Steps between C-alpha positions, in 0.01 A plus 500: 500500500803725505649674202739211435405260222345169598630180340175489304582823322771332295305181443201670346172310481631146511224246558520258794585139435866550415727255686659625818814381678451265789668745738258781427240586762130534421532876513797501266317279248219755498729801451499658158224280370147595402265207490296417192189690612707812569676478165169450317321770703208256527351270761619416849828356623524144370476224760864391469625858522276546802639181656860625473413843632293348782789277605726803514237692697459219754877492540493871578227452760675204663833684505330800657335295773823314570706818526261770615713569809774643280278806454424769759135464598437860390669598173739790535335728247333840504160598354525560125838332468364180350269651241799680350660164422220399266445641150261793483331364185336160446693247287413528133644162405488163678788412730642154569366338816855448622555872504175557687590240764851637535359846559260353755796351682701822501228766530196348666608226739761700695273802530190356658432501871571137577186363662646151456803591715518322838590835660168654392332585832295802389122530466372141470702256294377395157694190399452349156577133569637270233173310447307827497729639229453186291123527539516866396698406189238245397223751570663741256528225239131413519396866479164411650255777585304354791210745479237234415485125551481467122813710438702256714314215668806369684598846624156539655476156651861483623434834670200347674715205608801696627285760677331216685835335579614822664171535688546153643868560578413809705226321695209705369151345471340392177268800439811700404564520128690751294741592226849623427568867429820694445562661840337555838404849385271351236372226731410761762336721239282208393412415861399857584300527177309195620453667837364808324260280305392312812413811700326686218360210292518713187833688490619312190195623309416833663825621654505651846229756422599728784544226756804544723661163564764441763775240520694442823863395534774555754762773474744218416297357209645508151460796264323273250189551715518875435548443128208260481274758665623766258438272201155385614364850540508504880790741499770523762236647731319166476781325686509548875832409663454351845767532773715205607621381838861475615540177298381681186175301494170662411313630805160330478338730757611802297362335187165440666477865602596612149223293340242636743611858440494455123149355497382793710664742255330349195781278372429149373758261652591238242812303589768429757852410390705295743864418440699189582854628453495877455753654264702695754514277807320178384258537790185287510162660551249322731313345209258295710383817676474679166293212362259518792462876455455469123230237548319715757517811281434312174829616346732329255822377662806488277823352636829615351737207552706576191823438691405302808249267338769255389562410864152349517656202322647418842220359721701572816514870406130555437435683826570821307217412260217431743183652358614545141273214396210738582624767260313578181824525302871431549807587296825301509791564263680183386754729333608624843576199717401199290785547256284559193622748238332839496216540441262269686248606762229272638157645580272271700142576591195337652279719280619446146161585351515844663842550341349402166211740549750782550677437168298283263434659162463265204470664158379288211851430369590329830189284529562126489181297472500163667761578766277618783679312779854618431708775659560779253744677728487834319159546665663519843752776436542835322724367220382291208831341405658266755831320531524123553646545851384161620765319295798636693310449826441138401872458431597653835253294704595174330876560504528597868195321636334636811766338718777677309328836523436448870865419572617814321249719682605352832864570417427866429300535820788346697753736342281798595472371857880477516537853368245636748695334783824659378335842491360453849842397632679800348514794747540746213194379307129521569225279356188707438230245413400141569616237247195287412653389171841558340550877510699668776454875558777665697728800521854571613473680833832593662501394863566853625157599366306226677217651700505823299344369178187714527683828537451697177871549432579134567207382287620714209856379537399135508298548183798655322738239638292207378426652162872550448570149629253355250669689217839364604369145532345515155813656352697196616344298219464199728153579634197710420277615787200730483341714769169599654369741759348351814356737760669773296842338539730408212556124517701253296311202359696176460259268320597139435311318226736447209527139390878533464565651844698283741600547863836640393334783307290606800805478726701713258221757483499530880879513505487798265243673721722456806806625313340796323270608784778634725693638203195692384441632851860629512462652153184692591622602844839620384661254743378686808272236648493611860520261791134424561192692600704745704753576229359724231686552174689814417462476123126548498455214252405243761186581698549589864445210734513683835185494710 
């Protein structure tokens, strides 16, 4: 892609099929060679040309997975730097596949954020497992649009099968049914559209017609709830954020008061959103209490278990899920912690016909006489076109088996428990949230500041210290951590869920925290750390710690 000539430039438009030396790699055999379809400017890549290119592509993928640790987790690039490396104009003439793959290897692969890296501890991990990648490849080859049963019978029916497999694996009762979507944002949008339909009976046909609907979620619930309300015509004003307790769980008494006040003020309460594994702290709302309140108030209960839901595969860990079987809808993301390539979100509901009522619209060109008992999944979502997501899910479930998935989940939970214990044992660190799953929220808190954390100057300093520490950790290339704010405090999130992460990677991440934490404190304080609460700094850069 640079100004230098590629080998193909001298070879011209040679057609594939010429003999190649035994010592040449797949990529080298593809260099400088247009296949027959390219040379003829007609038709698609021929099967044998595709086979050679596919072999080379699989080699690239396997080499990447085998050697991903050679890359820094975050690429060391600046905004705009990468676009400048690509031509400003589209290619007028076809280019050999070897050149395209070589440019992928030099321009694309090194410059992604490496979600497959075992040092990826930011956000929630999204691991594309080997079997999931293979399933995704076959999905692309079939090019099936799973919008109707008729447009891909096996896509529809394998979705029914794998959705039910997951329902059983998570211990949910038979009335739950559902479908795959792209992300939890879409699954939640669909669920709240169904809630809107349930409370109004006619919103899909008549709109809101001046009715003011209200959705309730905790202050820790995901922003996708806000976006769903915006999209569905409820507006951001239609979402009421409810306070949480000191464990970041929704305060049910505060929720009850909010519903009563809203009814008195002319609002129409429609839905409660409970979370099992919030984004910031992974806290667990009291879902059983929310279910009882939703039943009493005749409200839709949606449970966001996009991250935490995978743990329901472990029967011994289901205490966190008590009551979710009473929800009207649940979202779990297999692309988060079930090692399925992005995108794959599972929406389950006990009220599938209400979901259909919220979205079903069948113009004449989509009518299929004689197929009354089938799932035409486009009728349960905003989009018409649908990907065959069930195929990769089928690959993942069969390759690992439930026992294999359970063992890997247990390993991640154990690693997080170890990390939490290390944080608790470190006098200079402070854990700031419970650890119900595999995410540890903490901050570096120099010992001299213990007991003074709520003083404004100390609070500000700790925020700056930990933000700088996170930047230094991420600049190391060995790990990638993200952050959150809990009780208006900047906290580091160390989330374990990558399929490639081993105990040594977690230990190395903690080792870096312990090494860089004190260094960062010295850097920000100018070396004048004082001697404890009675020794204030002279530089002014460390907050005073005197009483």
